[in-house]
C-alpha beads as a LAMMPS data file, in Angstrom:
LAMMPS data file: protein, C-alpha beads

63 atoms
62 bonds

1 atom types
1 bond types

-500.0 500.0 xlo xhi
-500.0 500.0 ylo yhi
-500.0 500.0 zlo zhi

Masses

1 110.0

Atoms # bond

1 1 1 -417.087 243.409 430.917
2 1 1 -414.910 240.498 429.771
3 1 1 -411.447 240.305 428.283
4 1 1 -410.249 237.326 426.232
5 1 1 -406.878 235.742 425.504
6 1 1 -405.906 232.959 423.123
7 1 1 -402.999 230.598 423.745
8 1 1 -401.997 227.592 421.674
9 1 1 -400.170 224.360 422.266
10 1 1 -398.913 222.052 419.540
11 1 1 -398.339 218.309 419.622
12 1 1 -394.796 217.032 419.770
13 1 1 -394.237 216.337 416.061
14 1 1 -392.160 213.232 416.743
15 1 1 -394.621 211.385 418.970
16 1 1 -397.773 213.381 418.142
17 1 1 -398.842 213.809 421.715
18 1 1 -399.670 216.825 423.789
19 1 1 -397.201 217.995 426.427
20 1 1 -399.804 218.094 429.188
21 1 1 -397.403 219.398 431.820
22 1 1 -396.400 222.363 429.664
23 1 1 -400.042 223.241 428.958
24 1 1 -400.948 222.849 432.622
25 1 1 -398.122 225.202 433.605
26 1 1 -399.325 227.798 431.082
27 1 1 -402.907 227.579 432.361
28 1 1 -401.846 227.820 436.002
29 1 1 -399.656 230.824 435.238
30 1 1 -402.537 232.632 433.528
31 1 1 -404.934 231.624 436.334
32 1 1 -402.727 233.481 438.812
33 1 1 -403.455 236.608 436.759
34 1 1 -407.211 236.037 436.949
35 1 1 -407.749 234.192 433.650
36 1 1 -410.316 231.355 433.477
37 1 1 -410.655 228.641 430.865
38 1 1 -413.471 229.521 428.479
39 1 1 -413.142 226.864 425.761
40 1 1 -410.731 224.670 423.796
41 1 1 -410.624 223.554 420.183
42 1 1 -408.193 221.434 418.199
43 1 1 -407.093 221.776 414.592
44 1 1 -404.833 219.685 412.435
45 1 1 -401.801 221.543 411.111
46 1 1 -400.372 220.316 407.833
47 1 1 -396.822 220.805 406.717
48 1 1 -393.682 218.675 406.764
49 1 1 -395.362 216.472 409.336
50 1 1 -398.960 216.488 410.433
51 1 1 -399.725 217.442 413.993
52 1 1 -402.462 218.991 416.092
53 1 1 -402.638 222.467 417.528
54 1 1 -404.797 223.057 420.577
55 1 1 -406.289 226.540 420.799
56 1 1 -407.269 227.577 424.331
57 1 1 -409.573 230.537 424.942
58 1 1 -409.273 232.261 428.308
59 1 1 -411.454 234.989 429.797
60 1 1 -411.403 237.299 432.792
61 1 1 -413.413 240.184 434.145
62 1 1 -412.032 243.640 433.392
63 1 1 -413.816 245.386 436.292

Bonds

1 1 1 2
2 1 2 3
3 1 3 4
4 1 4 5
5 1 5 6
6 1 6 7
7 1 7 8
8 1 8 9
9 1 9 10
10 1 10 11
11 1 11 12
12 1 12 13
13 1 13 14
14 1 14 15
15 1 15 16
16 1 16 17
17 1 17 18
18 1 18 19
19 1 19 20
20 1 20 21
21 1 21 22
22 1 22 23
23 1 23 24
24 1 24 25
25 1 25 26
26 1 26 27
27 1 27 28
28 1 28 29
29 1 29 30
30 1 30 31
31 1 31 32
32 1 32 33
33 1 33 34
34 1 34 35
35 1 35 36
36 1 36 37
37 1 37 38
38 1 38 39
39 1 39 40
40 1 40 41
41 1 41 42
42 1 42 43
43 1 43 44
44 1 44 45
45 1 45 46
46 1 46 47
47 1 47 48
48 1 48 49
49 1 49 50
50 1 50 51
51 1 51 52
52 1 52 53
53 1 53 54
54 1 54 55
55 1 55 56
56 1 56 57
57 1 57 58
58 1 58 59
59 1 59 60
60 1 60 61
61 1 61 62
62 1 62 63
């Protein structure tokens, strides 16, 4: 059986770029607990300033 987790990462609203180091640290931390990257999608968030939000889907075996 599989278990799934969703994490998100937003662009820096000033420079509109992804903090790759922060995302990498999150992924590595979850990997230590047995999570694997399943898929990634990106959506544009509207509001005071437009920016992107990256949605990361992780999975791991529950056995």
